[in-house]
C-alpha positions in Angstrom: -59.8 94.2 34.1 -59.4 96.8 31.4 -60.2 97.1 27.7 -58.3 94.6 25.5 -56.1 95.9 22.7 -58.2 99.0 22.0 -61.4 97.0 22.0 -64.4 98.8 23.5 -66.4 95.6 24.0 -64.2 93.1 25.9 -62.1 93.5 29.0 -58.7 92.1 29.8 -57.3 90.7 33.1 -55.5 92.9 35.6 -51.9 92.3 36.5 -52.5 90.1 39.5 -54.9 87.9 37.6 -52.3 87.4 34.9 -49.7 86.6 37.6 -52.1 84.0 39.1 -52.7 82.5 35.7 -48.9 82.1 35.2 -48.5 80.5 38.7 -51.5 78.3 38.0 -50.0 77.0 34.7 -52.1 78.7 32.1 -54.9 81.2 31.5 -58.0 80.9 29.4 -57.9 80.8 25.7 -60.6 83.5 25.6 -62.4 85.8 28.0 -65.7 87.5 27.2 -65.8 90.0 29.9 -67.6 93.2 29.1 -68.0 96.7 30.5 -71.8 96.3 30.2 -74.4 93.5 30.6 -75.8 91.7 27.5 -79.5 91.4 27.4 -79.5 87.7 28.4 -77.6 88.7 31.6 -80.0 91.5 32.4 -83.0 89.1 32.0 -81.2 86.5 34.1 -80.7 88.8 37.1 -84.3 89.9 37.0 -85.5 86.3 37.5 -83.6 85.6 40.7 -85.0 85.6 44.2 -81.5 86.1 45.8 -78.3 87.8 44.9 -74.8 87.2 46.4 -72.9 90.4 47.2 -69.3 91.4 48.1 -68.8 94.7 50.0 -65.8 96.1 51.8 -66.0 97.1 55.5 -64.4 100.3 57.0 -61.0 98.7 57.0 -61.4 97.7 53.3 -61.9 94.0 54.2 -64.1 92.1 51.8 -67.4 90.8 53.3 -69.5 88.2 51.6 -73.3 88.3 52.0 -76.6 87.7 50.2 -79.7 89.7 49.5 -83.2 88.4 48.7 -86.6 89.3 47.5 -89.4 88.4 45.1 -88.2 87.5 41.6 -87.8 90.9 39.9 -86.3 92.6 43.0 -83.2 92.9 40.8 -83.8 94.6 37.5 -81.8 96.4 34.8 -83.1 99.6 33.4 -80.2 99.8 31.0 -77.1 97.7 30.1 -74.8 99.3 32.7 -77.3 99.6 35.6 -78.7 97.1 38.1 -81.3 98.2 40.7 -81.6 95.9 43.7 -84.9 96.5 45.7 -83.7 95.0 48.9 -82.6 96.9 51.9 -79.6 95.4 53.7 -80.1 94.0 57.2 -78.6 96.3 59.9 -77.0 93.2 61.5 -75.3 92.2 58.3 -71.5 92.9 58.5 -71.6 93.8 54.8 -74.1 96.6 55.3 -71.6 99.3 56.3 -69.8 98.8 53.0 -73.0 99.2 50.9 -72.7 103.0 50.6 -72.8 105.4 47.7 -69.6 105.6 45.8 -68.3 102.2 47.1 -67.3 99.2 45.0 -69.5 96.2 45.0 -69.2 92.6 43.6 -72.4 90.7 42.5 -72.9 87.1 41.7 -76.2 85.8 40.3 -76.5 82.1 40.6 -79.6 80.0 39.7 -79.2 76.9 41.8 -82.0 75.2 40.0 -80.0 75.0 36.7 -76.4 75.9 37.6 -76.4 79.1 35.6 -74.2 82.0 37.0 -73.2 85.5 35.9 -71.2 88.1 37.6 -71.6 91.9 37.6 -69.1 94.2 39.4 -69.2 97.9 39.7 -69.9 100.9 42.0 -72.9 101.9 44.1 -74.4 105.1 42.7 -77.4 105.2 45.0 -78.3 103.7 48.4 -81.7 104.4 49.9 -84.2 102.9 52.3 -85.6 100.7 49.4 -82.3 99.3 48.2 -79.2 99.8 46.0 -78.4 101.0 42.5 -75.2 99.7 40.8 -73.3 101.1 37.9 -71.9 97.9 36.2 -68.3 98.1 34.9 -67.5 94.4 34.6 -69.9 91.7 33.4 -69.2 88.1 32.6 -70.6 84.6 32.8 -69.1 81.5 34.5 -69.2 77.8 33.8 -71.5 75.5 35.7 -68.8 73.4 37.3 -69.1 72.2 41.0 -72.6 73.8 41.4 -75.1 71.5 43.3 -78.7 72.0 42.2 -81.3 73.0 44.8 -84.8 74.4 44.4 -85.9 77.2 46.8 -89.3 77.8 48.2 -90.0 81.0 50.0 -90.3 80.4 53.8 -91.1 82.5 56.8 -88.0 82.7 59.0 -87.6 84.6 62.3 -84.1 86.1 62.3 -82.3 86.0 65.6 -79.9 88.5 67.0 -76.5 88.4 65.3 -73.9 86.2 67.0 -70.3 87.5 66.8 -67.2 85.5 67.6 -63.5 85.4 67.0 -62.0 82.6 64.9 -64.3 79.6 64.6 -66.7 78.2 67.2 -67.9 74.6 67.2 -71.1 75.3 65.4 -69.2 77.1 62.6 -66.8 74.2 62.2 -69.7 71.8 62.0 -71.4 73.8 59.2 -68.1 74.4 57.3 -67.1 70.7 57.2 -70.6 69.6 56.2 -71.0 72.1 53.4 -70.9 71.3 49.6 -71.1 75.0 48.7 -69.7 78.4 49.9 -69.0 81.9 48.5 -65.9 84.0 48.7 -65.6 87.8 48.5 -62.2 89.2 47.4 -60.8 92.5 46.2 -57.9 93.7 44.1 -55.2 95.7 45.7 -55.6 99.4 45.5 -52.7 99.8 43.1 -54.7 98.0 40.4 -57.1 101.0 40.4 -60.2 101.0 38.1 -59.1 97.7 36.4 -60.0 95.8 39.6 -62.5 96.1 42.4 -64.6 93.7 44.5 -65.6 90.2 43.3 -67.9 87.5 44.5 -67.4 83.9 43.6 -68.8 80.4 44.2 -66.9 77.3 45.3 -68.3 73.8 45.5 -67.4 70.2 46.2 -68.6 67.1 48.1 -69.5 67.6 51.7 -66.2 67.7 53.5 -64.2 69.3 50.7 -63.3 72.2 53.1 -60.9 70.9 55.7 -59.4 72.1 59.0 -55.8 72.5 59.9 -53.7 73.0 63.0 -55.6 74.8 65.7 -58.9 74.5 63.8 -59.2 78.2 63.1 -57.6 77.6 59.7 -59.6 76.3 56.7 -57.9 74.4 54.0 -59.7 74.6 50.6 -58.8 72.7 47.5 -58.8 74.6 44.2 -60.2 72.4 41.5 -59.8 73.0 37.8 -62.2 75.8 36.6 -62.4 78.4 33.9 -58.8 79.5 34.6 -59.7 83.2 34.9 -58.2 83.2 38.4 -60.3 86.2 39.4 -60.4 85.2 43.1 -56.9 83.9 43.4 -55.6 86.9 41.4 -57.2 89.2 43.9 -56.0 87.3 46.8 -52.4 87.3 45.4 -52.5 91.1 45.7 -54.7 91.4 48.8 -54.9 88.3 51.0 -58.0 89.3 52.9 -61.2 87.3 52.1 -64.8 87.1 53.2 -66.5 83.8 53.2 -70.2 82.9 53.3 -71.6 79.5 54.3 -75.3 78.7 54.2 -77.2 76.2 56.3 -79.8 75.3 53.6 -81.9 73.4 56.2 -82.3 76.2 58.7 -81.7 79.4 56.7 -78.8 80.3 58.9 -75.9 82.3 57.4 -72.3 82.1 58.5 -70.0 85.0 57.5 -66.3 84.7 58.1 -63.3 87.0 57.7 -59.8 85.6 57.2 -56.4 86.0 55.6 -55.4 83.7 52.8 -52.2 81.9 51.9 -52.0 80.1 48.5 -50.1 76.9 47.9 -49.6 76.8 44.2 -47.9 73.4 44.1 -49.3 71.2 46.9 -47.5 68.1 45.6 -50.4 65.7 45.7 -51.9 67.0 49.0 -55.6 67.5 49.2 -58.7 65.7 48.0 -58.8 64.2 44.5 -58.9 66.9 41.9 -56.9 69.4 43.9 -54.7 71.6 41.7 -53.9 74.2 44.4 -54.7 74.7 48.0 -55.6 77.9 49.8 -55.6 78.3 53.6 -57.8 80.8 55.3 -56.8 81.8 58.9 -60.2 82.9 60.2 -60.2 85.9 62.4 -63.8 86.9 62.9 -67.2 85.4 62.4 -70.9 86.3 62.4 -73.8 83.9 62.6 -77.2 85.2 61.5 -79.8 82.5 62.3 -82.9 82.4 60.0 -81.6 85.2 57.8 -82.1 83.4 54.5 -85.9 83.1 53.9 -86.0 79.9 51.8 -86.6 76.2 52.3 -84.5 74.1 49.9 -85.0 70.8 48.1 -81.7 69.2 47.1 -81.4 68.2 43.4 -78.0 66.7 42.7 -74.3 67.1 42.5 -72.6 68.5 39.5 -70.8 65.9 37.4 -67.6 67.8 38.0 -68.2 67.6 41.8 -68.6 63.8 41.6 -65.1 63.6 40.1 -63.5 65.2 43.2 -62.8 64.0 46.7 -62.9 65.1 50.3 -60.4 65.3 53.1 
């Protein structure tokens, strides 16, 4: 994203996002993406007890993760800075990419009220206490397909990280039972400073993520959204993705890495509400048991979720 038509306040879409909008049928009528955070976004991030993060590993592959702390562990000393007082876990596959000078994508999502804002930028400082981010892209997202849940801090005992290729049976069970997951993507390098890393949310009824073929490929419906096509635009240029699934009952985190193919015209295939399908061929996975220190009380499905189907 880059400044629109000489404006210093709002940002425009990069070329791959515009291409995805054309393939998807239309883009948004307006986009209020800024190179700084408005005060309401700064206050919003400061009230969260968790923050979803996209980093890139040594091979440039996006990895999706989440950091947590007491509310206030994220704060904004000025409109282009976020400080995150949470040290990444050494066993988190995203940690290697959280280094000074690297791009980072951030998603703040309050699951109690469906509010979400994104802030992407670069890491200017990484120390034993956490991370400092220079924000270059800031924008809000609509509340569609977000299921409400209320967190309560809980003592968890993280287990050693489990690594596997493809998908094992436990991963398949969590994926096909989930109503929520998160996806990390990145623009291709040729996009330059207009792009970067991005973290996004996807939601639907339990079972909205399906399996195909040898059961190492996920089939994901793309429902109607804000039509920014940030994620699919990035994946159009660089098909590598990182996925994060959460077991809200146990606090287990499932992080996956895979390559994406997008079907822009599935011809009626997929659950009700499907406009496009994207398939993720999963190559690697990490299971971090007890890594998310919350107990959750389910609230309800978003009205938009209730208008969609499952496989």
